[in-house]
C-alpha positions as CSV (number, residue, x, y, z in Angstrom):
1,M,-30.4,45.3,6.6
2,S,-29.1,46.5,3.2
3,T,-28.2,44.5,0.1
4,A,-24.7,46.0,0.0
5,A,-23.9,44.6,3.5
6,T,-25.4,41.3,2.6
7,G,-23.2,41.0,-0.6
8,T,-20.2,41.9,1.5
9,D,-21.0,39.3,4.1
10,W,-21.5,36.6,1.5
11,G,-18.2,37.6,-0.2
12,T,-16.3,37.5,3.0
13,A,-18.0,34.2,4.1
14,V,-17.0,32.6,0.6
15,M,-13.5,34.0,0.8
16,T,-13.0,32.7,4.5
17,S,-14.3,29.2,3.5
18,L,-12.0,28.9,0.5
19,A,-9.1,30.2,2.6
20,A,-9.9,27.5,5.2
21,A,-10.3,24.8,2.6
22,L,-6.9,25.7,1.0
23,T,-5.2,25.6,4.4
24,M,-6.7,22.4,5.2
25,F,-5.5,21.0,1.8
26,M,-2.1,22.4,2.3
27,E,-1.8,20.8,5.8
28,A,-2.7,17.4,4.3
29,I,0.1,17.4,1.7
30,P,2.8,16.4,4.1
31,R,0.6,13.5,5.6
32,V,0.0,12.3,2.0
33,V,3.6,12.4,1.0
34,G,4.5,10.6,4.4
35,F,1.9,7.9,3.5
36,L,3.3,7.4,0.1
37,V,6.9,7.1,1.4
38,I,5.9,4.6,4.0
39,L,3.9,2.7,1.5
40,L,7.0,2.6,-0.9
41,I,9.3,1.5,1.9
42,G,6.8,-1.4,2.8
43,W,6.6,-2.5,-0.7
44,L,10.3,-2.6,-1.2
45,I,10.8,-4.5,2.1
46,A,8.0,-7.0,1.1
47,A,9.7,-7.6,-2.1
48,A,13.0,-8.1,-0.5
49,V,11.5,-10.6,2.0
50,A,9.7,-12.5,-0.9
51,R,13.0,-12.7,-2.8
52,A,14.8,-13.9,0.2
53,V,12.3,-16.5,1.1
54,S,12.1,-17.7,-2.6
55,T,15.8,-18.2,-2.5
56,I,15.9,-20.0,0.8
57,L,13.1,-22.4,-0.5
58,R,15.2,-23.0,-3.7
59,T,18.4,-23.5,-1.6
60,V,16.7,-26.2,0.7
61,R,14.9,-27.6,-2.3
62,F,11.6,-27.2,-0.8
63,N,9.6,-28.9,-3.7
64,E,11.7,-32.2,-3.2
65,L,11.2,-32.0,0.5
66,A,7.4,-31.6,0.2
67,Q,7.2,-34.3,-2.4
68,H,9.1,-36.8,-0.3
69,A,7.1,-35.8,2.8
70,G,3.9,-36.2,1.0
71,L,2.7,-32.7,1.3
72,N,2.9,-32.0,-2.4
73,G,-0.6,-33.4,-3.0
74,F,-2.1,-32.0,0.0
75,V,-0.8,-28.6,-1.0
76,Q,-1.9,-28.8,-4.6
77,Q,-5.4,-29.7,-3.3
78,M,-5.5,-26.5,-1.4
79,G,-4.9,-24.7,-4.6
80,L,-1.3,-23.6,-3.7
81,H,1.9,-24.2,-5.6
82,T,5.1,-25.2,-4.1
83,D,7.0,-23.5,-6.8
84,A,9.5,-21.1,-5.1
85,A,9.5,-19.0,-8.4
86,I,6.2,-17.6,-7.4
87,G,7.9,-15.4,-4.8
88,E,9.8,-13.8,-7.8
89,C,6.5,-12.5,-9.3
90,F,5.9,-10.0,-6.5
């Protein structure tokens, strides 16, 4: 086996490997973009649901209902807050 043939084989092997890696990378781009789009849509839906729940809780005056029902102390002992404005943070 000559050194020239070995050099050509290595060069071909490296180029083939780089081409395969580039092809795999290019094929992954649409999947990554799709993932980011789905993530963004999910985030927007979650924000809309949080805002709707917060509005509903304010409308029915959940804080007052929880206080009258005796749940306010129980909920605070669990480390949660009954403030509907918390939904606005997200």
